[in-house]
C-alpha positions as CSV (number, residue, x, y, z in Angstrom):
1,M,271.4,-51.0,-166.2
2,T,268.1,-49.3,-165.9
3,P,267.9,-47.3,-162.7
4,E,265.4,-48.4,-160.1
5,I,265.2,-45.0,-158.3
6,S,265.2,-41.6,-160.0
7,V,266.3,-38.8,-157.7
8,L,264.8,-35.5,-158.7
9,M,266.8,-32.4,-157.8
10,A,265.5,-28.9,-158.6
11,N,268.1,-26.3,-158.1
12,F,268.3,-22.5,-158.1
13,N,271.5,-20.8,-156.9
14,G,272.4,-23.8,-154.7
15,A,276.1,-24.0,-155.5
16,R,277.1,-23.4,-151.8
17,H,275.6,-26.7,-150.6
18,L,275.3,-28.6,-153.9
19,G,278.6,-30.6,-153.6
20,H,277.7,-31.8,-150.2
21,A,274.3,-32.9,-151.3
22,I,275.5,-34.9,-154.3
23,R,278.3,-36.5,-152.4
24,S,275.8,-37.7,-149.8
25,L,273.8,-39.3,-152.6
26,E,276.9,-41.0,-154.0
27,T,277.5,-42.7,-150.6
28,Q,274.2,-44.5,-150.7
29,T,274.3,-48.2,-149.9
30,F,271.7,-48.8,-152.6
31,R,273.6,-48.0,-155.8
32,N,271.0,-48.4,-158.7
33,W,269.8,-44.8,-158.9
34,E,270.0,-41.9,-161.3
35,L,270.1,-38.2,-160.4
36,I,268.2,-35.8,-162.7
37,F,269.5,-32.4,-161.8
38,V,267.3,-29.6,-163.2
39,D,268.8,-26.1,-162.9
40,D,266.2,-23.3,-162.9
41,C,268.4,-20.6,-164.5
42,S,270.9,-20.1,-161.6
43,G,273.2,-17.2,-161.6
44,D,275.9,-18.9,-159.6
45,D,278.3,-21.9,-160.4
46,S,275.6,-24.6,-159.8
47,V,275.6,-25.9,-163.4
48,A,279.4,-26.0,-163.7
49,L,279.6,-27.9,-160.4
50,A,276.9,-30.3,-161.4
51,N,278.6,-31.0,-164.7
52,R,281.8,-31.8,-163.0
53,F,280.0,-34.5,-161.0
54,A,278.2,-35.8,-164.1
55,E,281.5,-36.1,-166.0
56,R,282.7,-38.7,-163.5
57,D,279.4,-40.4,-162.6
58,P,277.2,-41.4,-165.6
59,R,274.2,-41.8,-163.2
60,I,273.9,-38.0,-163.1
61,Q,272.1,-36.1,-165.8
62,V,272.2,-32.3,-165.9
63,V,269.3,-30.3,-167.4
64,V,269.1,-26.5,-167.6
65,Q,265.8,-24.7,-167.9
66,D,265.5,-22.0,-170.6
67,R,264.0,-19.6,-168.0
68,N,263.3,-19.5,-164.3
69,R,260.0,-21.3,-163.8
70,G,260.1,-22.3,-160.2
71,P,260.8,-25.6,-158.3
72,A,257.5,-27.2,-159.4
73,A,258.3,-26.9,-163.1
74,A,261.8,-28.1,-162.6
75,R,260.5,-31.2,-160.8
76,N,258.0,-31.9,-163.5
77,R,260.8,-31.7,-166.1
78,A,262.7,-34.3,-164.0
79,I,259.6,-36.6,-163.8
80,E,259.3,-36.6,-167.6
81,L,262.9,-37.7,-167.9
82,A,262.8,-40.3,-165.0
83,Q,263.4,-44.0,-165.9
84,G,263.2,-45.6,-162.4
85,H,260.4,-47.4,-160.7
86,W,260.5,-44.8,-158.0
87,V,261.1,-41.1,-157.8
88,M,262.6,-39.4,-154.8
89,V,262.6,-35.6,-154.2
90,F,266.0,-34.3,-153.0
91,D,266.6,-30.6,-152.5
92,S,270.1,-29.3,-153.5
93,D,270.8,-27.8,-150.1
94,D,270.0,-30.9,-148.1
95,I,271.7,-34.2,-147.3
96,V,270.7,-37.9,-147.4
97,R,272.1,-40.4,-145.0
98,P,273.7,-43.5,-146.5
99,Q,270.9,-45.9,-146.0
100,R,267.9,-43.7,-147.1
101,L,267.3,-45.2,-150.5
102,E,267.7,-48.7,-149.2
103,V,265.4,-48.1,-146.2
104,L,262.6,-46.4,-148.1
105,R,262.7,-48.9,-151.0
106,E,262.4,-51.8,-148.5
107,R,259.5,-50.0,-146.6
108,A,257.7,-49.5,-149.9
109,R,258.1,-53.1,-151.0
110,S,257.3,-54.8,-147.7
111,D,254.2,-52.7,-147.0
112,R,253.1,-52.4,-150.6
113,A,253.0,-48.6,-150.4
114,L,253.0,-46.3,-153.4
115,I,254.1,-43.3,-151.4
116,V,256.6,-43.4,-148.6
117,A,258.3,-40.8,-146.5
118,D,260.7,-40.9,-143.5
119,N,261.3,-38.6,-140.6
120,L,263.5,-35.6,-141.1
121,L,266.6,-34.4,-139.2
122,V,266.6,-30.6,-139.1
123,F,269.9,-28.8,-138.9
124,S,271.3,-25.4,-139.8
125,D,274.8,-24.1,-140.7
126,E,275.1,-22.6,-137.3
127,K,274.4,-25.7,-135.3
128,S,276.3,-29.0,-135.3
129,L,273.4,-31.0,-134.0
130,A,270.4,-32.2,-136.1
131,K,267.0,-32.7,-134.4
132,P,264.2,-35.0,-135.4
133,F,261.2,-33.2,-137.0
134,L,258.6,-35.7,-136.0
135,H,258.1,-36.8,-132.4
136,G,255.8,-39.2,-130.4
137,D,254.3,-42.2,-132.0
138,L,255.1,-40.9,-135.5
139,A,258.8,-41.2,-134.7
140,K,258.5,-44.7,-133.2
141,V,256.4,-47.0,-135.4
142,P,255.3,-47.0,-139.1
143,H,252.0,-45.2,-139.8
144,W,249.6,-45.0,-142.6
145,I,248.7,-41.3,-143.3
146,G,245.4,-40.4,-145.1
147,L,244.5,-37.1,-146.6
148,A,242.6,-35.7,-143.6
149,E,245.6,-36.2,-141.2
150,F,248.0,-35.0,-143.9
151,I,246.0,-31.8,-144.5
152,D,245.4,-31.0,-140.8
153,S,249.1,-31.3,-140.0
154,G,249.8,-28.2,-142.2
155,R,247.4,-25.8,-140.7
156,I,248.6,-22.9,-138.5
157,Y,248.4,-23.8,-134.8
158,S,248.3,-27.5,-135.7
159,R,249.5,-29.6,-132.8
160,S,251.4,-31.9,-135.1
161,A,254.4,-31.3,-137.3
162,D,253.6,-30.3,-140.9
163,L,253.8,-33.6,-142.9
164,G,254.1,-31.5,-146.0
165,Y,257.7,-30.9,-145.2
166,L,258.6,-34.6,-145.6
167,K,260.4,-35.6,-148.8
168,P,258.4,-38.2,-150.6
169,F,259.4,-41.4,-152.3
170,I,256.7,-42.1,-155.0
171,S,255.9,-44.8,-157.5
172,L,256.6,-43.4,-161.0
173,D,253.8,-45.6,-162.3
174,L,251.4,-43.9,-159.9
175,L,252.4,-40.5,-161.3
176,R,252.1,-41.7,-164.9
177,D,248.8,-43.5,-164.4
178,T,247.1,-40.6,-162.6
179,G,248.7,-37.9,-164.7
180,I,249.2,-35.8,-161.5
181,R,252.1,-33.4,-161.6
182,Y,253.4,-30.5,-159.5
183,D,251.2,-27.4,-159.8
184,E,253.6,-24.9,-161.5
185,K,251.7,-21.9,-160.1
186,L,252.9,-22.8,-156.7
187,R,256.3,-21.4,-155.6
188,I,255.9,-22.8,-152.1
189,G,254.0,-25.8,-150.8
190,E,254.2,-27.6,-154.1
191,D,255.4,-30.9,-152.5
192,S,252.5,-30.9,-150.0
193,D,250.0,-30.1,-152.8
194,L,251.2,-32.9,-155.0
195,I,251.0,-35.5,-152.2
196,A,247.5,-34.2,-151.2
197,R,246.2,-34.7,-154.8
198,L,247.7,-38.2,-154.9
199,L,246.0,-39.1,-151.6
200,A,242.6,-37.6,-152.6
201,P,241.2,-40.8,-154.2
202,G,241.8,-42.7,-150.9
203,L,245.4,-43.6,-151.2
204,R,247.6,-43.4,-148.0
205,L,251.2,-42.5,-147.4
206,R,253.4,-44.9,-145.5
207,L,255.5,-43.1,-142.9
208,E,258.8,-44.6,-142.0
209,P,259.6,-43.5,-138.4
210,S,263.4,-43.5,-138.7
211,A,265.1,-40.3,-140.1
212,H,267.4,-40.5,-143.1
213,Y,266.8,-37.1,-144.7
214,M,268.7,-34.2,-143.4
215,Y,266.7,-30.9,-143.9
216,R,268.9,-27.8,-143.9
217,K,267.1,-24.7,-142.4
218,H,268.6,-21.4,-143.5
219,A,267.5,-17.8,-144.1
220,S,267.4,-18.1,-147.9
221,S,265.3,-21.2,-148.0
222,I,262.2,-20.8,-150.2
223,S,260.2,-22.7,-147.6
224,H,260.7,-19.9,-145.1
225,R,259.6,-17.1,-147.4
226,I,255.9,-16.4,-147.9
227,H,254.0,-13.5,-149.4
228,R,250.6,-12.5,-150.6
229,N,250.8,-14.0,-154.1
230,A,252.1,-17.3,-152.7
231,I,249.2,-17.5,-150.2
232,L,246.7,-16.7,-152.9
233,A,248.1,-19.6,-155.0
234,L,247.8,-22.0,-152.1
235,I,244.2,-20.9,-151.5
236,E,243.4,-21.5,-155.2
237,A,245.0,-24.9,-155.1
238,N,243.1,-25.9,-151.9
239,A,239.8,-24.8,-153.5
240,Q,240.6,-26.9,-156.6
241,L,241.2,-29.9,-154.4
242,I,237.9,-29.3,-152.6
243,E,236.1,-29.2,-155.9
244,E,237.7,-32.4,-157.1
245,L,237.4,-34.4,-153.9
246,P,234.9,-37.3,-153.9
247,Q,231.8,-36.2,-151.9
248,E,232.0,-39.4,-149.7
249,S,235.4,-38.2,-148.3
250,A,233.7,-36.3,-145.4
251,D,236.8,-36.2,-143.1
252,A,239.1,-35.0,-145.8
253,M,236.6,-32.4,-147.0
254,A,236.3,-31.0,-143.4
255,A,240.1,-30.9,-143.2
256,L,240.4,-29.0,-146.5
257,K,237.9,-26.5,-145.3
258,R,239.8,-26.0,-142.0
259,R,242.9,-25.5,-144.2
260,D,241.2,-22.9,-146.2
261,A,240.3,-21.0,-143.0
262,S,244.0,-21.3,-142.0
263,L,245.2,-19.9,-145.3
264,Q,242.7,-17.0,-145.0
265,S,244.2,-16.2,-141.6
266,M,247.7,-16.2,-143.2
267,L,246.4,-13.8,-145.9
268,L,245.0,-11.4,-143.3
269,Y,248.2,-11.6,-141.3
270,D,250.2,-10.7,-144.4
271,Q,247.9,-7.7,-145.0
272,V,248.3,-6.5,-141.4
273,I,252.1,-6.8,-141.6
274,T,252.1,-4.9,-144.9
275,M,250.1,-2.1,-143.3
276,L,252.5,-2.0,-140.3
277,K,255.5,-1.8,-142.6
278,A,253.9,1.1,-144.5
279,G,253.2,3.0,-141.2
280,D,249.4,2.6,-141.6
281,Y,248.9,1.6,-137.9
282,R,245.3,2.7,-137.7
283,H,244.1,0.3,-140.4
284,A,246.5,-2.4,-139.1
285,V,245.0,-2.2,-135.6
286,S,241.5,-2.1,-137.0
287,A,242.0,-5.2,-139.1
288,S,243.7,-7.2,-136.4
289,I,241.2,-6.3,-133.6
290,G,238.4,-8.1,-135.5
291,A,240.6,-11.2,-136.0
292,P,242.0,-12.5,-132.7
293,H,243.0,-15.7,-134.3
294,I,246.0,-14.0,-135.9
295,W,247.2,-12.3,-132.7
296,P,249.7,-15.2,-131.9
297,L,251.2,-14.8,-135.4
298,L,251.8,-11.1,-134.8
299,T,253.8,-11.9,-131.7
300,Q,256.0,-14.5,-133.4
301,P,258.8,-12.1,-134.7
302,L,259.3,-10.8,-131.1
303,T,259.1,-14.3,-129.7
304,A,261.7,-15.5,-132.2
305,R,264.1,-12.7,-131.3
306,L,263.7,-13.4,-127.5
307,S,264.3,-17.1,-128.2
308,K,267.6,-16.3,-130.0
309,L,268.8,-14.2,-127.1
310,A,267.9,-17.0,-124.7
311,E,270.0,-19.5,-126.7
312,G,273.2,-17.5,-126.0
313,P,276.3,-17.6,-128.2
314,R,275.9,-19.5,-131.5
315,R,277.7,-22.8,-132.0
316,P,280.7,-22.8,-134.3
317,Q,279.8,-23.1,-138.0
318,L,280.2,-26.5,-139.7
319,R,283.3,-26.8,-141.8
320,A,282.7,-27.3,-145.5
321,G,282.0,-30.9,-146.3
322,T,281.2,-31.8,-142.7
323,A,277.9,-33.4,-142.0
324,P,276.0,-32.5,-138.8
325,Q,275.5,-35.1,-136.2
326,A,272.1,-36.3,-135.1
327,A,271.0,-35.4,-131.6
328,D,270.4,-38.3,-129.3
């Protein structure tokens, strides 16, 4: 039977959590799916583990890239192979709750949406409780999200959670009709960039308030590593979107320009940190004095250490194969 939902999983050295991720997919109440697992030249046992799952479940297809090209390229490869009506992004270190596919499919169909996302439950290996990512009205009732709101949520100092972290459920026809794919120059922020370009012509994302995607936060996660080249790539992608955006989209244009200013601040912050690490304190102080908007960023490492001390002893680690529980 032709699958209705194609699950896209890009993987690089994810063997530690991969089994848990795939098993959570296999418990879905909606069964008509395929998993396209694309390995990005891992050096661990990821491929062997994925192949073992594929041997007993014909819905799983394993693809190995010929060289490391990054998550965007791996997802593009999966999109080209997808057969479903919908594609769903699923990271190999995360977990999906049993009703996720069913809930998002029904939300998309009932609201005639081409892009759908749900709330996240954020957890870590050290904590047994998972906490919702979105709060307030966004976690209570369905919302339509346009480009301006989506872009503004991702700026530093934004008062709302970054919607770019959500894991999208997208019409495959939309991707094929528009020809839009992941920007393979991006090693971080590629999901957010894809959604922004899909929303640019005036499309809106439908947000499901309930949380069915469990997002694992850990030290080796790509999402938590950022450096100069990555920031420069994000600045370039944002500039390209500004150039392509219809001129009548005034709110979205203003949001993109605010995002550019935010990215420029991140770039300056990275420069100051590089100077400090090199012991060039004079130039670091000189650069930061003229940019008070980055001062809160410079205090974050200290703030984070103090927060960890205030938390007290860590909770016991999760046992292998044990899903964290959602906080009330």
